[in-house]
N, CA, C and O of each residue as an XYZ file, in Angstrom:
444
protein
N     127.169     43.711    128.708
C     127.907     42.476    129.558
C     127.298     41.885    130.621
O     127.445     40.701    130.927
N     126.389     42.942    131.386
C     125.845     42.345    132.625
C     124.282     41.156    131.749
O     123.709     40.347    132.479
N     123.883     41.283    130.309
C     123.079     40.751    130.331
C     123.733     39.275    129.953
O     123.008     38.296    130.130
N     124.677     39.135    129.591
C     125.603     38.037    128.623
C     125.898     37.046    129.903
O     126.043     35.825    129.832
N     125.956     37.889    131.141
C     126.264     37.173    132.399
C     125.471     36.653    133.400
O     125.646     35.722    134.185
N     124.531     37.459    133.218
C     122.956     37.267    133.928
C     122.484     35.819    133.826
O     121.483     35.639    133.133
N     123.121     34.622    134.481
C     122.258     33.614    134.332
C     121.086     33.457    134.874
O     120.393     32.627    134.286
N     120.552     34.017    135.899
C     119.499     33.705    136.265
C     118.107     34.627    135.570
O     116.915     34.321    135.554
N     118.825     35.874    135.018
C     118.096     36.287    134.062
C     117.053     37.758    134.735
O     116.028     38.210    134.224
N     117.665     38.173    135.847
C     116.853     38.835    136.783
C     117.502     40.381    136.589
O     117.113     41.252    137.366
N     118.293     40.650    135.760
C     118.718     41.979    134.966
C     119.660     42.288    136.034
O     119.687     43.518    136.041
N     120.428     41.873    136.915
C     121.526     42.194    137.705
C     122.550     40.745    138.206
O     122.055     39.732    138.698
N     123.642     40.886    138.017
C     124.823     39.833    138.478
C     124.541     39.626    140.222
O     124.552     40.547    141.039
N     124.346     38.479    140.459
C     124.623     38.331    141.882
C     126.038     38.159    142.193
O     126.718     38.126    141.167
N     126.654     38.048    143.196
C     127.939     37.503    143.928
C     128.431     36.643    142.921
O     129.501     36.924    142.381
N     127.769     35.586    142.576
C     128.265     34.000    141.880
C     128.753     34.610    140.343
O     129.794     34.394    139.724
N     127.746     35.330    140.044
C     127.399     35.678    138.454
C     129.002     36.913    138.471
O     130.045     36.728    137.845
N     128.757     37.788    139.153
C     129.533     38.539    139.254
C     131.586     38.033    139.686
O     132.595     38.675    139.393
N     131.484     36.950    140.293
C     133.072     36.421    140.548
C     133.107     35.035    139.113
O     134.008     34.228    138.880
N     132.136     35.170    138.590
C     132.535     34.366    137.234
C     132.818     35.224    136.334
O     133.786     35.078    135.588
N     132.057     36.183    136.283
C     132.575     37.328    135.014
C     134.052     37.814    135.778
O     134.881     37.098    135.216
N     134.539     38.379    136.435
C     135.819     38.811    136.928
C     136.911     37.473    136.563
O     137.894     37.546    135.825
N     136.517     36.484    137.169
C     137.321     35.396    136.632
C     137.510     34.809    135.383
O     138.480     34.089    135.149
N     136.608     35.081    134.531
C     136.731     34.750    133.044
C     137.739     36.404    132.276
O     138.710     36.280    131.531
N     137.202     37.669    132.692
C     137.975     38.483    132.353
C     139.301     38.684    132.886
O     140.059     39.341    132.172
N     139.884     38.121    134.344
C     141.349     37.993    134.700
C     141.952     37.023    133.605
O     142.887     37.426    132.913
N     141.436     35.749    133.436
C     141.610     34.715    132.497
C     142.009     35.209    131.516
O     143.155     34.979    131.129
N     141.350     35.845    130.994
C     141.758     36.200    129.396
C     142.836     37.300    129.334
O     143.756     37.236    128.519
N     142.678     38.498    130.378
C     143.902     39.283    130.404
C     145.223     38.440    130.650
O     146.270     38.702    130.058
N     145.102     37.452    131.531
C     145.869     36.648    131.781
C     146.789     35.782    130.470
O     148.001     35.629    130.318
N     145.609     35.326    129.654
C     146.084     34.706    128.555
C     146.747     35.805    127.515
O     147.865     35.527    127.081
N     146.333     36.624    127.233
C     146.456     37.593    126.423
C     147.928     38.144    127.070
O     148.708     38.352    126.141
N     148.576     38.460    128.487
C     149.820     38.815    128.702
C     150.320     37.664    128.610
O     151.283     37.831    127.861
N     150.278     36.538    128.911
C     151.423     35.062    128.557
C     151.656     35.282    127.201
O     152.847     35.223    126.895
N     150.591     35.603    125.971
C     150.636     35.298    124.653
C     151.855     36.488    123.997
O     152.515     36.360    122.966
N     151.867     37.502    124.864
C     152.549     38.666    124.562
C     154.003     38.390    125.193
O     155.021     38.562    124.522
N     154.025     38.081    126.130
C     155.338     37.481    126.655
C     155.748     36.482    125.701
O     156.712     36.826    125.018
N     155.370     35.564    125.516
C     155.937     34.545    124.355
C     156.377     34.885    123.302
O     157.394     34.404    122.802
N     155.491     36.007    122.666
C     156.202     36.770    121.258
C     157.338     37.701    121.599
O     158.238     37.988    120.810
N     157.235     38.132    122.778
C     158.312     39.105    123.019
C     159.639     38.223    123.296
O     160.651     38.905    123.137
N     159.825     37.260    123.565
C     160.800     36.326    123.580
C     161.138     35.529    122.617
O     162.006     34.659    122.698
N     160.311     35.848    121.434
C     160.972     35.018    120.313
C     162.203     35.806    119.682
O     162.319     37.032    119.688
N     163.238     34.755    119.056
C     163.926     35.480    118.460
C     163.763     35.956    117.093
O     162.865     35.437    116.430
N     164.477     36.848    116.572
C     164.128     37.863    115.455
C     165.055     37.135    113.994
O     165.157     37.566    112.846
N     165.485     36.191    114.482
C     166.644     35.699    113.564
C     166.366     34.102    113.124
O     165.592     33.521    113.885
N     166.860     33.355    112.067
C     166.562     32.139    112.150
C     167.295     31.440    112.573
O     168.518     31.562    112.510
N     166.680     30.562    113.094
C     167.573     29.324    113.818
C     167.366     27.885    113.572
O     166.434     27.428    112.911
N     168.325     27.179    114.165
C     168.432     25.928    113.642
C     167.000     24.887    114.263
O     166.206     25.538    114.942
N     166.768     23.888    114.137
C     165.602     23.218    114.776
C     166.221     23.098    116.486
O     165.770     23.535    117.545
N     167.163     22.484    116.230
C     168.017     22.270    117.776
C     168.270     23.438    118.190
O     167.856     23.609    119.337
N     168.891     24.519    117.638
C     168.758     25.634    118.651
C     167.484     26.405    118.906
O     167.416     27.318    119.729
N     166.461     25.985    118.143
C     165.213     26.788    118.808
C     165.045     26.158    119.974
O     164.921     26.963    120.897
N     164.971     24.641    120.414
C     164.623     24.554    121.657
C     165.541     24.815    122.795
O     165.351     24.435    123.950
N     166.551     25.496    122.361
C     167.140     25.865    123.847
C     167.393     27.882    123.868
O     167.495     28.742    122.993
N     167.403     27.876    125.182
C     167.816     29.589    125.161
C     169.316     29.655    125.843
O     169.633     30.551    126.627
N     170.082     28.729    125.494
C     171.638     29.003    125.740
C     172.304     29.994    125.696
O     172.620     30.460    124.601
N     172.720     30.617    126.946
C     173.389     31.639    126.657
C     174.719     31.681    126.074
O     175.265     32.644    125.535
N     175.251     30.283    126.292
C     176.485     30.199    125.874
C     176.636     29.838    124.149
O     177.498     30.310    123.408
N     175.568     28.894    123.770
C     175.421     28.753    122.333
C     175.400     30.118    121.425
O     176.114     30.267    120.434
N     174.180     31.393    122.071
C     174.025     32.232    121.499
C     175.141     33.312    121.878
O     174.907     34.496    121.636
N     176.152     32.994    122.371
C     177.124     34.095    122.460
C     176.853     35.404    123.346
O     177.367     36.520    123.265
N     175.812     34.871    124.277
C     175.648     36.139    125.001
C     176.939     36.319    126.156
O     177.788     35.466    126.412
N     176.816     37.649    126.745
C     178.208     38.360    127.069
C     177.970     39.138    128.602
O     176.895     39.661    128.896
N     178.782     39.124    129.224
C     178.558     39.450    130.447
C     179.374     40.806    130.447
O     180.509     41.142    130.109
N     177.889     41.634    131.165
C     178.119     43.228    130.846
C     177.789     43.794    132.368
O     176.774     43.587    133.033
N     179.173     44.714    132.774
C     179.098     45.437    133.907
C     178.156     46.697    133.883
O     178.338     47.541    133.005
N     177.562     46.792    134.437
C     176.360     48.265    134.744
C     177.099     48.848    135.892
O     177.585     48.157    136.787
N     177.164     50.080    135.838
C     177.884     50.873    136.633
C     177.266     52.527    136.559
O     177.232     53.182    135.517
N     176.785     53.032    137.944
C     176.434     54.339    138.279
C     177.386     54.638    139.440
O     177.769     53.883    140.335
N     177.656     55.845    139.221
C     177.669     56.884    140.587
C     177.507     57.957    140.647
O     177.643     58.836    139.796
N     177.185     57.991    141.706
C     176.552     59.533    142.237
C     175.692     59.200    143.720
O     175.607     58.111    144.289
N     175.177     60.337    144.074
C     174.349     60.225    145.463
C     173.028     59.588    145.076
O     172.161     59.918    144.266
N     173.164     58.493    145.976
C     171.984     57.606    145.827
C     171.986     56.584    147.220
O     173.082     56.401    147.750
N     170.664     55.856    147.874
C     170.642     55.125    148.628
C     170.518     53.995    147.780
O     171.404     53.183    148.048
N     169.961     53.714    147.096
C     169.928     52.181    146.052
C     169.419     52.850    144.212
O     168.647     53.749    143.879
N     170.022     52.185    143.642
C     170.001     52.107    141.880
C     169.506     50.414    141.667
O     169.676     49.279    142.113
N     168.785     51.194    140.652
C     168.211     49.515    139.934
C     168.463     49.863    138.567
O     168.545     51.034    138.197
N     168.592     48.845    137.785
C     168.475     49.220    136.385
C     167.454     48.284    135.618
O     167.242     47.085    135.799
N     166.926     49.087    134.787
C     165.790     48.433    133.833
C     166.397     48.209    132.375
O     166.913     49.230    131.920
N     166.438     47.260    131.674
C     166.683     46.735    130.352
C     165.789     46.469    129.089
O     164.669     45.962    129.145
N     166.286     46.787    128.192
C     165.613     46.459    127.197
C     165.254     44.879    126.536
O     164.607     44.559    125.538
N     165.898     44.159    127.448
C     165.920     42.790    127.288
C     165.043     41.791    127.361
O     164.864     40.753    126.723
N     164.268     42.582    128.734
C     162.901     41.826    129.100
C     161.676     43.273    128.910
O     160.596     43.334    129.498
N     162.102     44.086    128.159
C     160.761     44.949    127.722
C     160.667     45.740    128.943
O     159.628     46.360    129.168
N     162.084     45.796    130.113
C     161.987     47.286    130.880
C     160.851     46.694    132.196
O     160.281     47.481    132.952
N     160.709     45.432    132.253
C     160.047     44.735    133.014
C     160.459     44.615    134.540
O     159.707     45.055    135.409
N     161.314     44.187    134.761
C     162.430     43.537    136.244
C     163.719     44.601    136.110
O     164.406     45.006    135.173
N     163.670     44.854    137.688
C     164.591     45.588    137.843
C     165.905     45.188    138.376
O     165.772     44.621    139.460
N     166.653     45.250    138.137
C     168.220     44.533    138.824
C     168.742     45.568    139.472
O     169.043     46.628    138.923
N     168.901     45.278    140.882
C     169.989     45.985    141.722
C     171.370     46.079    141.457
O     172.092     45.083    141.420
N     171.761     47.199    141.276
C     173.313     47.697    141.418
C     173.580     47.508    143.064
O     172.693     47.551    143.916
N     174.907     47.304    143.296
C     175.423     47.010    144.565
C     176.214     48.527    144.767
O     176.476     49.213    143.780
N     176.510     48.902    145.954
C     177.290     49.864    146.298
C     178.633     49.327    146.453
O     178.582     48.419    147.281
N     180.110     49.543    145.900
C     181.280     48.849    146.524
C     182.114     50.016    147.546
O     181.646     51.111    147.858
N     183.136     49.606    147.866
C     183.934     50.730    148.682
C     183.945     51.790    148.205
O     183.716     52.757    148.932
N     184.209     51.965    146.857
C     184.605     53.185    146.751
C     183.485     54.141    145.985
O     183.705     55.030    145.162
N     182.234     53.687    146.505
C     180.995     54.235    146.484
C     180.411     54.029    144.607
O     179.632     54.691    143.922
N     180.953     53.227    144.420
C     179.897     53.047    142.799
C     178.854     51.850    142.882
O     178.956     50.843    143.582
N     178.060     52.113    142.205
C     177.134     51.296    142.068
C     177.043     50.329    141.169
O     176.769     50.860    140.093
N     177.179     48.582    141.000
C     177.590     48.012    140.005
C     176.741     46.844    140.291
O     176.180     46.461    141.318
N     176.841     46.170    138.509
C     176.087     45.071    138.525
C     176.313     44.244    137.752
O     177.253     44.939    137.367
N     176.385     43.152    136.941
C     177.062     42.037    136.508
C     175.666     41.653    135.382
O     174.967     40.843    135.991
N     175.072     41.938    134.053
C     173.858     41.008    133.569
C     174.378     40.362    132.302
O     175.431     40.755    131.799
N     173.681     39.400    131.785
C     174.123     38.516    130.457
C     173.370     39.203    129.569
O     172.200     39.477    129.835
N     174.088     39.650    128.137
C     173.408     40.196    127.121
C     173.410     39.454    125.929
O     174.465     38.826    125.841
N     172.503     39.230    124.777
C     172.977     38.982    123.869
C     173.827     39.828    123.010
O     173.947     41.035    123.218
N     174.318     39.315    122.212
C     175.664     40.098    121.490
C     174.872     41.286    120.310
O     175.541     42.301    120.117
N     173.503     41.188    119.537
C     173.013     41.994    119.413
C     172.254     43.149    120.044
O     171.501     43.888    119.410
N     172.556     43.262    121.577
C     171.727     44.111    121.997
C     173.160     44.975    123.033
O     173.113     45.943    123.792
N     174.102     44.245    122.683
C     175.450     45.206    123.371
C     175.859     46.325    122.242
O     175.660     46.143    121.041
N     176.553     47.695    122.877
C     177.115     48.354    121.701
C     177.771     49.371    122.764
O     178.473     50.304    122.374
């Protein structure tokens, strides 16, 4: 790895060579992450050409689902498989002490 990135051939990486190496590695990781994310977002069913151009919640019959949790806590966050458990959704405590939030889910993910 060092030899491939050692532009001046002195057997070690100077700051510019090291920075270029790190930037290329980070760029590669970013591209892999974006490709993985794009693949995860693909629908697993066949879609018409028109439908494939949209991610319309109405067209795909997504449903509003209320998530609730009751118990002692200062804060409650929900992770869902919809985004592969990447983003947390905060639940808000109501007057009765129950944490609630509403999320939109595709029909095949609701049971």
